[in-house]
Structure formats: C-alpha cells, structure tokens
N, CA, C and O of each residue as an XYZ file, in Angstrom:
624
protein
N       0.845     -1.173      0.000
C       0.000      0.000      0.000
C       0.887      1.232      0.000
O       1.944      1.250      0.631
N       0.451      2.251     -0.707
C       1.177      3.505     -0.713
C       0.463      4.495      0.188
O      -0.653      4.227      0.636
N       1.081      5.626      0.461
C       0.428      6.652      1.265
C      -0.762      7.264      0.545
O      -1.590      7.931      1.165
N      -0.854      7.035     -0.786
C      -1.930      7.622     -1.578
C      -2.998      6.610     -1.952
O      -3.932      6.950     -2.677
N      -2.888      5.399     -1.486
C      -3.901      4.401     -1.802
C      -3.279      3.043     -2.021
O      -2.174      2.754     -1.562
N      -4.009      2.228     -2.725
C      -3.631      0.847     -2.950
C      -2.986      0.711     -4.320
O      -3.339      1.435     -5.251
N      -2.046     -0.212     -4.446
C      -1.368     -0.412     -5.718
C      -2.325     -0.876     -6.791
O      -2.682     -0.095     -7.672
N      -2.749     -2.117     -6.743
C      -3.699     -2.688     -7.691
C      -4.962     -3.042     -6.922
O      -4.902     -3.728     -5.902
N      -6.099     -2.576     -7.409
C      -7.384     -2.900     -6.788
C      -8.155     -3.794     -7.748
O      -8.271     -3.498     -8.937
N      -8.680     -4.896     -7.212
C      -9.468     -5.833     -8.010
C     -10.848     -5.981     -7.374
O     -10.961     -6.134     -6.158
N     -11.898     -5.936     -8.199
C     -13.246     -6.146     -7.663
C     -13.527     -7.637     -7.481
O     -12.984     -8.477     -8.197
N     -14.376     -7.942     -6.522
C     -14.877     -9.299     -6.330
C     -16.292     -9.343     -6.882
O     -17.060     -8.406     -6.666
N     -16.657    -10.406     -7.590
C     -18.030    -10.491     -8.086
C     -19.023    -10.607     -6.930
O     -18.723    -11.198     -5.892
N     -20.198    -10.039     -7.128
C     -21.235    -10.102     -6.107
C     -22.339     -9.109     -6.386
O     -22.377     -8.490     -7.449
N     -23.245     -8.956     -5.420
C     -24.471     -8.198     -5.634
C     -24.541     -6.877     -4.894
O     -25.636     -6.346     -4.707
N     -23.430     -6.333     -4.472
C     -23.449     -5.058     -3.765
C     -22.890     -3.942     -4.612
O     -22.851     -4.030     -5.839
N     -22.457     -2.892     -3.943
C     -21.772     -1.773     -4.584
C     -20.347     -1.729     -4.067
O     -20.106     -1.929     -2.877
N     -19.401     -1.466     -4.960
C     -18.015     -1.296     -4.565
C     -17.510      0.012     -5.154
O     -17.870      0.380     -6.272
N     -16.674      0.711     -4.394
C     -16.165      1.993     -4.849
C     -14.711      2.154     -4.449
O     -14.280      1.704     -3.388
N     -13.964      2.813     -5.335
C     -12.554      3.134     -5.098
C     -12.339      4.558     -5.597
O     -12.318      4.812     -6.801
N     -12.181      5.476     -4.657
C     -12.009      6.890     -4.990
C     -10.931      7.503     -4.110
O     -10.930      7.303     -2.895
N     -10.022      8.239     -4.711
C      -9.004      8.951     -3.936
C      -8.193      8.065     -3.019
O      -7.775      8.505     -1.948
N      -7.959      6.815     -3.418
C      -7.194      5.894     -2.583
C      -7.984      5.263     -1.455
O      -7.407      4.599     -0.594
N      -9.310      5.460     -1.442
C     -10.180      4.938     -0.376
C     -11.123      3.882     -0.940
O     -11.590      3.998     -2.073
N     -11.401      2.848     -0.142
C     -12.253      1.732     -0.554
C     -13.563      1.715      0.219
O     -13.610      2.065      1.398
N     -14.632      1.301     -0.469
C     -15.950      1.124      0.152
C     -16.646     -0.049     -0.501
O     -16.625     -0.183     -1.724
N     -17.268     -0.907      0.306
C     -18.192     -1.925     -0.193
C     -19.456     -1.832      0.654
O     -19.384     -1.623      1.865
N     -20.612     -1.987      0.018
C     -21.848     -1.975      0.793
C     -22.936     -2.736      0.062
O     -22.904     -2.893     -1.159
N     -23.891     -3.200      0.832
C     -25.070     -3.850      0.295
C     -25.890     -2.775     -0.407
O     -26.261     -1.779      0.215
N     -26.174     -2.958     -1.676
C     -26.871     -1.929     -2.448
C     -28.297     -1.700     -1.968
O     -28.891     -0.672     -2.289
N     -28.860     -2.638     -1.205
C     -30.227     -2.493     -0.698
C     -30.283     -1.693      0.601
O     -31.372     -1.376      1.080
N     -29.133     -1.362      1.173
C     -29.102     -0.635      2.440
C     -29.614      0.790      2.268
O     -29.303      1.454      1.279
N     -30.392      1.252      3.225
C     -30.870      2.633      3.212
C     -29.700      3.610      3.290
O     -29.790      4.726      2.778
N     -28.620      3.203      3.920
C     -27.457      4.074      4.108
C     -26.509      4.087      2.914
O     -25.530      4.833      2.937
N     -26.757      3.295      1.874
C     -25.812      3.167      0.759
C     -25.492      4.511      0.106
O     -24.320      4.816     -0.115
N     -26.491      5.308     -0.201
C     -26.241      6.604     -0.837
C     -25.441      7.526      0.078
O     -24.542      8.232     -0.378
N     -25.769      7.518      1.366
C     -25.044      8.357      2.319
C     -23.594      7.900      2.480
O     -22.699      8.728      2.648
N     -23.360      6.598      2.429
C     -21.994      6.080      2.520
C     -21.184      6.474      1.290
O     -20.015      6.844      1.406
N     -21.802      6.395      0.109
C     -21.112      6.820     -1.111
C     -20.804      8.317     -1.071
O     -19.735      8.744     -1.505
N     -21.734      9.105     -0.554
C     -21.490     10.543     -0.409
C     -20.332     10.793      0.550
O     -19.477     11.638      0.284
N     -20.298     10.071      1.655
C     -19.199     10.207      2.618
C     -17.865      9.857      1.964
O     -16.864     10.536      2.192
N     -17.848      8.805      1.156
C     -16.624      8.418      0.445
C     -16.201      9.515     -0.521
O     -15.041      9.926     -0.525
N     -17.129      9.989     -1.336
C     -16.797     11.032     -2.319
C     -16.268     12.296     -1.634
O     -15.250     12.851     -2.047
N     -16.960     12.742     -0.594
C     -16.546     13.973      0.082
C     -15.200     13.815      0.786
O     -14.391     14.742      0.796
N     -14.963     12.658      1.369
C     -13.675     12.410      2.026
C     -12.556     12.381      0.995
O     -11.494     12.963      1.213
N     -12.789     11.710     -0.123
C     -11.774     11.649     -1.184
C     -11.510     13.033     -1.765
O     -10.356     13.404     -1.974
N     -12.566     13.799     -2.027
C     -12.415     15.134     -2.620
C     -11.655     16.095     -1.698
O     -10.947     16.985     -2.168
N     -11.805     15.910     -0.404
C     -11.121     16.796      0.550
C      -9.715     16.310      0.896
O      -9.021     16.941      1.693
N      -9.289     15.188      0.301
C      -7.959     14.653      0.577
C      -7.874     13.885      1.879
O      -6.781     13.673      2.404
N      -9.021     13.462      2.411
C      -9.041     12.720      3.665
C      -8.420     11.346      3.546
O      -8.330     10.783      2.455
N      -7.994     10.814      4.672
C      -7.377      9.492      4.709
C      -8.364      8.447      5.217
O      -9.552      8.725      5.376
N      -7.861      7.252      5.467
C      -8.710      6.159      5.938
C      -9.374      6.435      7.273
O     -10.512      6.023      7.498
N      -8.679      7.126      8.156
C      -9.259      7.470      9.465
C     -10.445      8.414      9.276
O     -11.485      8.237      9.910
N     -10.295      9.417      8.407
C     -11.394     10.359      8.145
C     -12.584      9.628      7.533
O     -13.731      9.903      7.886
N     -12.314      8.693      6.614
C     -13.405      7.931      6.005
C     -14.109      7.061      7.032
O     -15.338      6.997      7.041
N     -13.359      6.390      7.896
C     -13.967      5.530      8.924
C     -14.855      6.359      9.858
O     -15.940      5.922     10.242
N     -14.396      7.531     10.211
C     -15.205      8.401     11.084
C     -16.480      8.850     10.386
O     -17.553      8.861     10.989
N     -16.362      9.219      9.118
C     -17.554      9.632      8.359
C     -18.521      8.462      8.208
O     -19.732      8.638      8.342
N     -17.993      7.268      7.930
C     -18.850      6.087      7.802
C     -19.548      5.794      9.125
O     -20.728      5.443      9.130
N     -18.848      5.929     10.238
C     -19.457      5.698     11.554
C     -20.595      6.680     11.809
O     -21.622      6.303     12.374
N     -20.422      7.932     11.401
C     -21.492      8.924     11.558
C     -22.717      8.539     10.732
O     -23.849      8.644     11.206
N     -22.488      8.093      9.494
C     -23.599      7.677      8.633
C     -24.305      6.465      9.235
O     -25.534      6.419      9.284
N     -23.534      5.495      9.689
C     -24.124      4.283     10.267
C     -24.934      4.608     11.521
O     -26.032      4.082     11.708
N     -24.397      5.469     12.375
C     -25.116      5.848     13.602
C     -26.425      6.560     13.270
O     -27.444      6.315     13.917
N     -26.407      7.428     12.278
C     -27.608      8.178     11.902
C     -28.676      7.286     11.269
O     -29.861      7.618     11.302
N     -28.263      6.158     10.694
C     -29.197      5.265     10.004
C     -29.516      3.999     10.796
O     -30.146      3.085     10.263
N     -29.092      3.930     12.057
C     -29.260      2.710     12.828
C     -30.664      2.627     13.423
O     -30.929      3.144     14.508
N     -31.541      1.975     12.695
C     -32.905      1.787     13.183
C     -33.217      0.318     13.430
O     -34.172      0.002     14.139
N     -32.444     -0.565     12.868
C     -32.635     -2.003     13.034
C     -31.279     -2.669     13.081
O     -30.392     -2.257     13.829
N     -31.128     -3.702     12.275
C     -29.827     -4.363     12.182
C     -28.807     -3.408     11.569
O     -29.161     -2.566     10.744
N     -27.543     -3.535     11.970
C     -26.512     -2.667     11.391
C     -26.419     -2.850      9.873
O     -26.589     -3.957      9.364
N     -26.151     -1.770      9.167
C     -25.978     -1.817      7.712
C     -24.758     -2.670      7.368
O     -23.777     -2.692      8.111
N     -24.828     -3.358      6.255
C     -23.720     -4.183      5.796
C     -22.825     -3.356      4.889
O     -23.186     -3.037      3.756
N     -21.641     -3.010      5.410
C     -20.686     -2.211      4.639
C     -19.296     -2.346      5.250
O     -19.133     -2.821      6.374
N     -18.303     -1.917      4.480
C     -16.926     -1.857      4.969
C     -16.200     -0.747      4.228
O     -16.457     -0.505      3.049
N     -15.291     -0.073      4.925
C     -14.456      0.965      4.324
C     -13.021      0.761      4.770
O     -12.759      0.185      5.825
N     -12.089      1.245      3.943
C     -10.665      1.174      4.301
C      -9.910      2.252      3.554
O     -10.306      2.682      2.471
N      -8.809      2.679      4.159
C      -7.948      3.648      3.507
C      -6.649      3.813      4.265
O      -6.557      3.478      5.445
N      -5.639      4.336      3.572
C      -4.320      4.493      4.176
C      -4.299      5.536      5.284
O      -5.003      6.545      5.238
N      -3.466      5.257      6.282
C      -3.213      6.183      7.388
C      -1.749      6.021      7.784
O      -1.378      5.012      8.384
N      -0.928      6.991      7.459
C       0.462      7.013      7.904
C       1.230      5.720      7.758
O       1.868      5.287      8.717
N       1.198      5.088      6.612
C       1.921      3.839      6.391
C       1.142      2.606      6.776
O       1.568      1.495      6.459
N       0.003      2.761      7.456
C      -0.874      1.645      7.805
C      -2.205      1.807      7.114
O      -2.302      2.434      6.058
N      -3.229      1.237      7.717
C      -4.563      1.314      7.123
C      -5.607      1.374      8.228
O      -5.476      0.723      9.265
N      -6.656      2.175      7.985
C      -7.822      2.224      8.873
C      -8.939      1.451      8.198
O      -9.160      1.590      6.995
N      -9.646      0.634      8.974
C     -10.715     -0.209      8.443
C     -11.914     -0.145      9.379
O     -11.760     -0.116     10.600
N     -13.105     -0.123      8.799
C     -14.354     -0.211      9.559
C     -15.250     -1.190      8.830
O     -15.390     -1.115      7.610
N     -15.864     -2.119      9.573
C     -16.822     -3.080      9.007
C     -18.097     -3.073      9.840
O     -18.062     -2.844     11.049
N     -19.219     -3.326      9.179
C     -20.517     -3.312      9.847
C     -21.403     -4.398      9.248
O     -21.218     -4.810      8.102
N     -22.360     -4.848     10.036
C     -23.309     -5.850      9.541
C     -22.608     -7.128      9.155
O     -21.772     -7.635      9.902
N     -22.947     -7.656      7.982
C     -22.381     -8.924      7.524
C     -21.103     -8.755      6.709
O     -20.593     -9.734      6.163
N     -20.580     -7.551      6.616
C     -19.340     -7.316      5.871
C     -18.140     -7.815      6.677
O     -18.202     -7.972      7.897
N     -17.040     -8.058      5.946
C     -15.815     -8.542      6.582
C     -14.608     -7.878      5.939
O     -14.682     -7.381      4.815
N     -13.506     -7.876      6.660
C     -12.244     -7.340      6.146
C     -11.100     -8.233      6.582
O     -11.103     -8.780      7.685
N     -10.123     -8.372      5.700
C      -8.879     -9.063      6.010
C      -7.740     -8.145      5.614
O      -7.677     -7.680      4.476
N      -6.839     -7.881      6.551
C      -5.692     -7.018      6.311
C      -4.443     -7.872      6.476
O      -4.181     -8.393      7.561
N      -3.670     -8.017      5.400
C      -2.450     -8.827      5.440
C      -1.238     -7.912      5.580
O      -1.074     -6.946      4.833
N      -0.400     -8.239      6.549
C       0.853     -7.529      6.780
C       1.973     -8.568      6.785
O       1.688     -9.765      6.817
N       3.228     -8.149      6.756
C       4.317     -9.122      6.852
C       4.242     -9.974      8.123
O       4.782    -11.079      8.158
N       3.578     -9.469      9.159
C       3.467    -10.207     10.420
C       2.264    -11.131     10.525
O       2.113    -11.827     11.528
N       1.402    -11.153      9.510
C       0.223    -12.016      9.550
C      -1.021    -11.278      9.096
O      -0.942    -10.208      8.493
N      -2.170    -11.864      9.396
C      -3.447    -11.300      8.967
C      -4.279    -10.838     10.154
O      -4.276    -11.460     11.217
N      -4.990     -9.736      9.953
C      -5.985     -9.254     10.896
C      -7.324     -9.366     10.206
O      -7.492     -8.884      9.085
N      -8.283    -10.002     10.869
C      -9.619    -10.160     10.291
C     -10.638     -9.466     11.166
O     -10.610     -9.567     12.392
N     -11.539     -8.760     10.507
C     -12.639     -8.088     11.194
C     -13.946     -8.524     10.558
O     -14.048     -8.637      9.337
N     -14.948     -8.770     11.400
C     -16.282     -9.118     10.919
C     -17.287     -8.223     11.628
O     -17.317     -8.152     12.857
N     -18.102     -7.547     10.846
C     -19.123     -6.697     11.432
C     -20.090     -7.475     12.297
O     -20.645     -6.937     13.255
N     -20.293     -8.735     11.965
C     -21.231     -9.576     12.720
C     -20.737     -9.886     14.132
O     -21.508    -10.374     14.958
N     -19.460     -9.611     14.421
C     -18.909     -9.835     15.763
C     -19.146     -8.645     16.688
O     -18.712     -8.661     17.839
N     -19.828     -7.618     16.197
C     -20.004     -6.390     16.963
C     -21.479     -6.015     17.041
O     -22.271     -6.388     16.175
N     -21.838     -5.281     18.077
C     -23.216     -4.798     18.195
C     -23.502     -3.660     17.223
O     -24.634     -3.508     16.766
N     -22.496     -2.865     16.906
C     -22.669     -1.745     15.988
C     -21.765     -1.932     14.771
O     -22.246     -2.280     13.693
N     -20.469     -1.707     14.932
C     -19.475     -1.925     13.891
C     -18.146     -2.203     14.569
O     -17.976     -1.971     15.766
N     -17.213     -2.703     13.781
C     -15.857     -2.953     14.284
C     -14.903     -2.096     13.472
O     -15.057     -1.967     12.257
N     -13.923     -1.513     14.134
C     -12.935     -0.734     13.402
C     -11.552     -1.025     13.953
O     -11.393     -1.479     15.086
N     -10.560     -0.752     13.124
C      -9.185     -1.057     13.525
C      -8.236     -0.166     12.748
O      -8.469      0.149     11.581
N      -7.173      0.233     13.406
C      -6.062      0.919     12.762
C      -4.903     -0.063     12.768
O      -4.367     -0.388     13.828
N      -4.517     -0.534     11.598
C      -3.422     -1.497     11.474
C      -2.175     -0.725     11.078
O      -2.123     -0.123     10.005
N      -1.172     -0.743     11.944
C       0.062      0.006     11.716
C       1.040     -0.789     10.873
O       0.919     -2.002     10.699
N       2.014     -0.055     10.360
C       3.102     -0.696      9.639
C       2.765     -0.990      8.200
O       1.687     -0.634      7.724
N       3.670     -1.632      7.507
C       3.417     -1.925      6.097
C       2.242     -2.894      5.941
O       2.103     -3.854      6.698
N       1.416     -2.622      4.956
C       0.258     -3.466      4.650
C       0.443     -4.013      3.239
O       0.707     -3.256      2.305
N       0.307     -5.319      3.086
C       0.464     -5.965      1.777
C      -0.843     -6.026      0.997
O      -0.858     -5.868     -0.223
N      -1.957     -6.261      1.726
C      -3.239     -6.484      1.041
C      -4.375     -6.164      1.988
O      -4.301     -6.435      3.187
N      -5.439     -5.579      1.431
C      -6.674     -5.351      2.173
C      -7.811     -5.921      1.341
O      -7.944     -5.599      0.161
N      -8.625     -6.762      1.950
C      -9.804     -7.299      1.269
C     -11.041     -6.928      2.071
O     -11.132     -7.219      3.263
N     -11.986     -6.286      1.408
C     -13.294     -5.974      1.980
C     -14.311     -6.801      1.222
O     -14.290     -6.835     -0.009
N     -15.215     -7.479      1.948
C     -16.158     -8.336      1.233
C     -17.537     -8.352      1.879
O     -17.698     -8.158      3.084
N     -18.515     -8.590      1.024
C     -19.898     -8.790      1.422
C     -20.191    -10.278      1.388
O     -19.447    -11.027      0.755
N     -21.252    -10.735      2.047
C     -21.602    -12.153      1.983
C     -21.809    -12.594      0.529
O     -22.424    -11.885     -0.266
N     -21.291    -13.760      0.206
C     -21.465    -14.322     -1.135
C     -20.511    -13.777     -2.179
O     -20.646    -14.104     -3.358
N     -19.554    -12.957     -1.783
C     -18.593    -12.414     -2.750
C     -17.760    -13.536     -3.342
O     -17.387    -14.485     -2.652
N     -17.473    -13.413     -4.635
C     -16.617    -14.383     -5.308
C     -15.156    -14.011     -5.144
O     -14.803    -13.149     -4.339
N     -14.320    -14.671     -5.914
C     -12.876    -14.409     -5.885
C     -12.506    -13.414     -6.975
O     -13.155    -13.331     -8.017
N     -11.450    -12.667     -6.704
C     -10.960    -11.707     -7.700
C     -10.319    -12.452     -8.860
O      -9.614    -13.441     -8.661
N     -10.567    -11.969    -10.074
C      -9.905    -12.518    -11.254
C      -8.575    -11.793    -11.409
O      -8.554    -10.563    -11.385
N      -7.475    -12.503    -11.565
C      -6.157    -11.855    -11.592
C      -5.960    -10.891    -12.760
O      -5.073    -10.041    -12.690
N      -6.748    -10.988    -13.828
C      -6.573    -10.101    -14.980
C      -7.430     -8.839    -14.890
O      -7.298     -7.943    -15.724
N      -8.301     -8.759    -13.893
C      -9.223     -7.625    -13.799
C      -8.698     -6.608    -12.798
O      -8.330     -6.956    -11.676
N      -8.668     -5.346    -13.215
C      -8.267     -4.228    -12.356
C      -9.425     -3.254    -12.252
O     -10.252     -3.145    -13.157
N      -9.467     -2.555    -11.141
C     -10.470     -1.517    -10.921
C      -9.706     -0.234    -10.635
O      -9.084     -0.097     -9.582
N      -9.754      0.706    -11.575
C      -8.957      1.921    -11.448
C      -9.694      3.068    -10.777
O      -9.103      4.122    -10.543
N     -10.976      2.886    -10.462
C     -11.699      3.910     -9.729
C     -13.137      4.041    -10.168
O     -13.505      3.663    -11.280
N     -13.952      4.588     -9.269
C     -15.363      4.795     -9.541
C     -16.228      3.936     -8.635
O     -15.794      3.490     -7.573
N     -17.458      3.714     -9.074
C     -18.435      2.906     -8.332
C     -19.028      1.901     -9.307
O     -19.514      2.279    -10.373
N     -18.989      0.617     -8.945
C     -19.544     -0.439     -9.793
C     -20.258     -1.475     -8.935
O     -20.180     -1.452     -7.707
N     -20.943     -2.368     -9.599
C     -21.622     -3.484     -8.968
C     -20.563     -4.532     -8.607
O     -19.694     -4.837     -9.424
N     -20.629     -5.086     -7.385
C     -19.671     -6.113     -6.995
C     -19.887     -6.556     -5.566
O     -20.732     -6.013     -4.855
N     -19.113     -7.555     -5.149
C     -19.238     -8.118     -3.824
C     -18.105     -7.789     -2.881
O     -18.128     -8.183     -1.715
N     -17.105     -7.063     -3.378
C     -15.979     -6.710     -2.538
C     -14.847     -6.152     -3.356
O     -14.943     -6.025     -4.577
N     -13.761     -5.817     -2.666
C     -12.572     -5.260     -3.292
C     -11.338     -5.839     -2.627
O     -11.330     -6.105     -1.425
N     -10.294     -6.032     -3.424
C      -8.994     -6.411     -2.888
C      -7.985     -5.365     -3.345
O      -7.778     -5.183     -4.544
N      -7.361     -4.682     -2.399
C      -6.277     -3.762     -2.669
C      -4.982     -4.494     -2.386
O      -4.708     -4.861     -1.243
N      -4.173     -4.711     -3.431
C      -3.003     -5.581     -3.326
C      -1.762     -4.878     -3.840
O      -1.812     -4.185     -4.856
N      -0.666     -5.051     -3.154
C       0.606     -4.494     -3.607
C       1.605     -5.546     -4.037
O       2.706     -5.218     -4.477
N       1.230     -6.810     -3.914
C       2.214     -7.854     -4.247
C       2.197     -8.172     -5.712
O       2.958     -9.025     -6.168
C-alpha cells in the first residue's frame, strides 16, 4: 500500500456496490438505506484529501444516523500514515495482510461496527460482502463505483 492508496485494486463479483475513490475503498449492500449516504461520505472524504481514518469516522457517523434495526452491511478502508484504517458493519468482513500475519474483522462480531487501525506496512486489504466471489487476476479496478461483492487492494 502507498500513502496515496492501494497499488492494484481488483473487484470481487457479487451483488453489492463497490467503490474506489481517492485511494479509499468502500463496499456496501446496495439495498441498504445508508448506501447513498456512505457513497457521499466516500466522495466527500476523497475530494477533501481525507485518509482512511477520516473515512472511517464519516462512515461511523452515517451508520449511527441510520441505525434503526440491524446494522448496515458495509466496509471501508484507507491508508493512514503507512498503515490502514478499516471499519466493518453488519455482515461485511475485512482481512488485512501484513508481513506479520493477517488481521480479520467481521461486522457480525459487533453490536454496531468494528474498526481497527493497522500500523506498519500493509500488503493487502480485502473488503467483502456475503457471497462475494474471488478476484480474477486479470481484472483491475482503477476507480469509480460499480456493482460487486468486494474489493482487494493488493501491492504484491
């Protein structure tokens, strides 16, 4: 991972929304009431030059404002000072690979959402929704918002 984002980003097949803007990642269930607000938070954070910590905070605000039942299914990630900030909610999951091993977060393990700041060099970040497929090695995602089940930001 670079200080400006992820080296190569690959989409995972699936039925949600995935976005990569300004070096920041977002995956969410397209049926969620909060989906539009989460995309707005991503766009505004990217446009203002915000990092992964700023995106996680904005996502937490959106999730808190929309919490009327079960937590929304979404995940966000972005670079923070050589590491990465990650937030997962609902049925979303994240795996962060570093030279020292993997850190896994599942929104389903939390009453609201789970977040983490992973320090040091990061090799790969995967954000996924339930039922996401595997990334195809020939497919790259250079930015925007598309239909999918997750994202893998990889530097290897």
